N, C-alpha and C positions, 0 to 999 in steps of 0.2 A: 612490430609484434605487440598485440594487445596485452595488457597486464592481466594476470590471473584474477578470477573472481573468488573471493573467500566465502566459504559456506560451512555449515555444520550438517551432518548427516547421521541421524539416529533412528533406532528402532527398525522393525520389520513389518511387512504387510503392505496394504494398499498405500500408495504414495501421496503425500501432501507436500506442496511447495508453498512456503510463506515468504512474502515480499513486504518489506517495511515501507514507511512513508518518507517524505522529504526531511532531510537532515536527521534521520533516524538510522538504525542499524538492525541487524538480525537479533540483537539483544532485547528488543522490545517483545520478542516472542518467547523468551526463555521459559516463562511459566506455562504458556500454552503448549509449546513444543515438548516439554517434559511430560506433560499429561497425555498428549496425543501419541507420543512415542511408545506408550504401553500397548497400543493396538495398530499403529501405522508406522511406516517409514517416513520420517519428517525431515525435509531439507529446508533449512533457513539460509537465505542468501543476503550478503551485503551487496547491494547494487553498486555499480562502479561510481566512485566518488564519495562513498559513505562507508562508515565503519572501517573495516580493514581493506576494503577494495579500492584501488587507486584509479583515478580518472586522469588520463594524460592528453585529453583533446577537448575542444570547445564545440565542435559541430556534432551535437548529439540530439536525439529525438526519442519519443516513446517507441518508435519502430526500432531504433538502434538498441535501446535497452532490451526490448523483447528479443531481438536477435542474439544478444549476448547471453540471455537466459537460455534460449534455445540451444546455442552451441555448448553451453555448460551441461545441459541435461542430456544432450546427445553423447557427450563425453562420458557421462555417468550411466549411460545406457538406460535412461528413463524415457519411456515412450507413452505412458498413460498415467495421468496424475490429476489431482484436484489442486487448483491454484487459488490461494487466498492472498489478497493484496490490500494493504492499508493505504488509503489516500493515493499518493504517487504510485505505490505498488499496484493499486487497482488500475490506474491508467496504463501501466506497463502490462498488466494482465489482460486488459482489453485489446491492446495492440498485439499481444501474443495470440489471443483467441481469434482475432481477425485473420491471422495468417496460418495458425496451427490448431484450429478448433478440433481437428481429428485426434489430437494428442491429449485433449482434456476430458476428464470424466466429470468435472464440476468446476464452477467458478464462483468465488465469493468476493464481492466488492465491500470491503470493510471500511465504512466511512469514506466512500469513494463514489465517483459518478462517471457516467458515459458521456456527459455533455462536455462540449468545449468551453473554454473560458468566455464569459460575456465580455463586451467591450470595456465595461467598468473594471472587471477583474483583470483584464489584460493591462489596463492602465496602472492598476495597483502593482502588478508584476514589474512593470517598467520603473515605477517609483522604488520598489524594493531593490532592483538592480542598481539604480542611481545611488541609493542609500549605501549599499554595500561597497560600491566603487569609491565612495567618499569616506566612509567611516570604517570599512572592513567587515568581514563576515562575522566575526565574533560579536560585534555590537548588535547585528541583526539576529543571529541564532539565539543569543541569550535573552532576547526580548520577545521572540515570537512564540516560544514554547508554552508559556503559562496561559495565554489567552485561548489556547486550544482546549483547555479544560473548563467545564462549567464552574462558575465562580464559587458555588457552595462546596465544590469538591476539592478546591485547591489546597486548603489548609490540611485536610486529611491526607492528601497525596503529595505533600511538599517534598518528601524524600524522593519520590518517583520523578517529580519535576526536576529536582536537582540532578538526578541521574540522566534524564533526557538532555539536560543542558550540557552535561559532560560528554554525552554521545555526540551532540550537535557540534561540539568544538573539534571533533575529529575531521569534519568536512573542510576542505580547503576553499578559499575564496573562488578559485576557478570552478570547482565542482558546484558550489552553491549558485553562482551566476549562470553557468551553462545549463543546469537543471531547471532553474527558474525560467529561462528562455524556452526550454523544451516543453515545460508545462504550459506556458503562455501560448505556444504555437501548436499545441496538440490538436488533432482532429476530433470532431464530434464522432463518437462511436456508438450512438444509440442504435444504429442499424445492426450492430453486432449482437446486441441484446434482443432486438426484434427477430433476428434470424437464428437465434441460438438453437442448437440441437442437444444441449446438455443442461442439467439443472443449474440454476443461478440463484445465489442467495445475496440479497442486499441487506447489510446491517447498518442501521442509521441511528444516530443519537437524536432524540427529540429536541435537544437544545443545541445542536451543532450549527454554529454560525458559518462554518466553512462549506459544509455540504448540507443544505437545508433538507429536512425530512420531506417537505412537500415535493421537492424535485425527485426524490427517490420514489415517492408514491406514484408519480407520473411514469417513471421508468418501469415500475413494476407492472404496469398495464400493457407493456409491449409484447409480452409472451406469457402463456400459461405455465411455462417452465421457470418463471421468475417468482421467487417468494421474498417478501420484505419483512424484516424483523425490526420494529421500532423500539428503541431502548429508552426507558424513562430515566430522568435525572442524569443525562449523559451528553457531553459535548462531542468532541472529535476523537477522543482517546478511550474508547470503550474497553480496550484490553487492560486499562488501569482503573477507569472510573466505575465500570460495572463489570469487573473481571469474571465473576461467577456466572452472571447472566449471559454475557456475550460468549463465554466458552461453552455454556450449555446449548445455546442456539447453534453454534458452530459444530459441536459434537453431534447434535441431532441431524444436522444437514449432512455431515459426512456419513453417518450411519444409514441414511436413506439412499445413498448413491449406489447404483449397481455397477460393478466393475466387470 
């Protein structure tokens, strides 16, 4: 029997589902969800293995995550919604879109990409797994958060970084390793964007070392339904680094969707 997925569900209106990134939780969206809930029904989900949702298996994939999201939303009787995914959440969102595009009214990849890992990136994932197996998940999660932020933003956002480190500590070693493998092995889903029948928004940080803005510029050319918003002075964590700008872009995208 799978463990229940923990989520929050606020507001009324057209539905927005928010998915967090690797070693994050639904708490990264607190500010955005509170603002969006004044005009939308907003569902924020803890992916299995993160936040308050438990993962009790090793054989997971982006397709498996997407199916868990689908089962939850069917249970909630949600059949038409816009999905916003940060990083890992975007990978899951694309896997969901590949199978259930008909349920989506829009898709936002928030510092995320449709491309599979490069061979170099896969090797780095393998090194991460080996490091965690040797030194533990805490040693990894406490060191990888800060570099996600642009250097000049880190001092200003030191309290947010500390909070993200606290959130990351909730993830078990099993969850971190299993999800790292799932990200390493995920399929290229650029074809999902090329064949999209719904509006797609790509939000990218101009200084994001994890998801280079140049790769998003290439993805944006795949369909006239794709728009790219490039955020100045921003690394991989726009909901913190450029909160007002990224929220404004997101709100404009949601307002333009026809339900």
